N, C-alpha and C positions, 0 to 999 in steps of 0.2 A: 206562701204569700207575701214574704220579705221580697224574693225574686220577683215575683210579679209585679208588686209595688214600684220596685225599682226600676223594672222594664217600663211600666207605664209613665212615671213620673219622669224619665228620660226622654222619652217622646214628648212628654208635652211640656219639655223645658225650653223648645223653641217657642213657645208661645209669648214668654217670658218679655221677649223682642219688642212685643208689637202692644202687649195688653197692659192697663193700668196697674199700680201697685196694690198689693194686698191691703185691704181697710183694718189699722188697728186700732182704731179710734174705740174708747171705751162704748162698750153696750149697758148703759145703764139700767139700775132695776126698774124703776118707773118705766122707762121703755120696753123692756124685756116682760112688765107685767101689762102693758097695753098690748103688746104682741100676742099673749098667751090669751088675753080676753077675745082679741080678735078671732082666734084659733078656737074659738070654743071651749076655752077649759074653765071650770068652774072655780067659784072661790074657795071652796076646800082644797082642789088641787092647786091652785097659784098658791095660797099659803104653806102647803105641803113642799113647793118646789123653790117659793122664796121665804125663808126662815127671817128671823128678825134681825134687822141689819144691827150692827155696831156702828155708831157715830163716828164719823172723821175727826182726827185729832187737828184741832184749830188752834193750837198752843201757839202756831208761829215758828215751831222748831223745826228743824231741816228734815225730810222726809227720810225714813229710815228703808234701805233699799236692800236690807239684809233678808234672805229667804228666811220663811218658815220653816222649823225644824221637820224632817219628815216623820220624828218619832212624836211630835206632837199633833200632827195632824191625821197620820194613819194609825193612833191610838185610840182613837173615837170611832170605832165602825158603824155605831148606831148613825152618825154624821155624815161619814164618808170613807168607805170600804177601798183600800187601797190595793192594787193589784201587786202579787209578790214580786220583791224584787231583791236581788244580792250582788254585793259586791265580788269584782273580778280580781285575781291575782296582778294588778299592775301597778307601777310604782306611781303614785299619784301626786301632784303639785296642786297647791292652793287655787291653781288657775282651771282645773279640772278634776272630776270623778269619772272612773270606769266601773262601771255593773251592768247587770243583764236583766232582762224580765225574761224569766224562765219559762220554758213550755210546761204546763202539769197538765196531764192526760189530757181530757177534752176541753180545756179553758177556753171561751170565746168572748171576741170582741163584739160590738155593733159599729157600722160604720156608713157613713153617705159622703159622697163628692160634694165639695163646694163649685155650686152651679147658681149664677155665674162666677167665673171662679176668682173673681178680684173686685168685688163689690161687696158693700156692707148688706145689701139685702141677700146676695148669695150666702153670705156666712151666717144670718140670721134664719134663713131658709132651712141651711144643714142643720142648724141647731134646733130649728124647729121639728126636723122631721125626725131626729134622735130623740126628742123629749116626747112627741107623740108615741114612738114606739114605747117607750118607759110608762105611759101614762096611757095605754088600753089599745094603739095600733098595732094590736099582733093578734096572731090565732088564738089565744088563749083570754083576750081584752083584760088581761091583768095588769097591774100597776105595782112599779117597783123603783127602788133609787138606782141611780147610776154609780159607776165606780169611777175609781181614781187611777191613773192621770187620764184626763183627756189631752190625746194628743193630735195635733194639727200637723199634716206632712207639707212643707214648704220648700219653694224653690228660690235660690238667690242668685240671681244674675250677675256677675262680680261689674260685666262689662257695661250693663244699664244700670245697675245699682238698685235694682228693683226687685223686690219680693213679691211672688205669685204663690196663691192656695192651690191644694190639691184636693185633699180630703181631710175630715174629722173622726175620731173613733174614741170611745172609751171601753174598758173591760166590763161585762156585766158581774155584777156581784154574785157571792158564793148561794145565794139562796135561790136564784134560778141558772147560775151559771152551765152547770153540765147538761141541762136540758132546757135551753131559752127557747120562748115560743117564736114560732117564726114572724117576721115582719109582713104587715099588710100592702105597706108601700114598696113597689118594686124598686125604688131608689135608696133602699135601706136595706143592708144585707148583714148574714152573720158570716163571720169567719173567725179560723182557730186563731189563738193567740201565741202567735208561732214565736220560738224565742228571738229576743231582740236583744243582742248586746251593743252598749252605747258608751260614748264618751259623753259627758254630759257639765254644765255649767249654769248654775241655779242662781236666782236675784230675786229680790222681792217685790217687784212693781215693774211696770213698763216704762217709766221715767217722762211723762208728760199728758196734758188732756187729748192732744190732737193726734191723728192719724200721723201725721208726719213726723213728730218726736217721737211716737213709740215706735214708728218702725225705724227712726234712727238709732234707738236706745237696743232694738233687738238685733239691730246689725252689728252694734257696737259690743255688745255681748257674744254674739258669733265670732266676731273677729278678736276678741280677748281668749274665746275657747279656743280657737284655731292658731292663735300665737303661743299660747301653753302645749299645747300639743305640738309643734314644731319645736319650742324648745326642749321637749321632753324626748324628740327625734322620732316623734309618731305620727305615720301617714298613712295606718293601716284603716281608714275610713271610707264609708262609699261615697262615689262622686261628688266634688265640690260643691255642684249646686244644690243637691237635696240635704235638709236638715228636718229637723223635727222641734215643734213647741209644744212642752208638757205642761199642763194648769194643773195645778192639786188644791184648787180653791172650790170650797162648796159651792153650788149655783146659789148665785143672790147675794151672796157676801162681797158687799162692793168695797167695805172699808178696812181697816186693819191688817195685819200682817199676811202677807200672801207667798205662794210658792210657784215660780214658774222655772223651767230647766229650756235652754237651746240643747240639743242634743245632734252629734253625729253618729251615724251608724258603723259600728265596728264591723269590719270584714272577715269572717271566718275568725274569730275571736276563740281560742280553745284553751281557757286557762287551767293550768297543770294541777296545781292548789286547790285547796277546799275555799269554797266561796263561804261568805257569812252575810247575815241580813244587814242591809242599810240602815243607818240610825242617824243619819246627820243629812 
């Protein structure tokens, strides 16, 4: 799966020279709620998808961009079940972490392409396909919650400075993971959750209300990740253009501390020592 993804993404990278940039603007809970109603979701399902919001901090204090620790996110499986993740035996710095999502038996993820690749509507449509799958658009017509992280595969063209989208996926929680129902939408597919080793840098928010400011912030985080890797003399990651954006936030939580991570895929990392659970 990983090699196929890389090949497909590298074929698509040429499109970033002519396509508009990926839309990073916030999709607010009100807009998403309206989108759910438009697609026939009942009030009960909407309330299940969009939990009670935490009011934003209007104290005037400087925004906290520190990421929410994984142990405070993944310790509440009823709210958000996280895919297994372990640390790698790599000397880390404050600028990056090294970890992997291990392949465990037949653990699966659900994935869909972002089409049109770089529009707000394409991003919304991709989300809606995945959430329709979670809310009955499957052969068993069952409803279940999504797992974390949600991972977007993105391309960054350093020549043009443009980020373009490729696909979105998340892992299926343990309640159904080993025998998940087949999607009814041909644009949604199930794949094995292959081992995925990554170098990552976490942050707590996108950095601004507009798509441009958020895109600039993501590029800044990616640049800082690359700088930290170069400083540590690390170059064994997949093609410069490809990176991942992982989101660990429960759907609908528009406020409060969050966790995002920019990731570079490690090329054939094989740590010799034992790994341990990620806890920060």
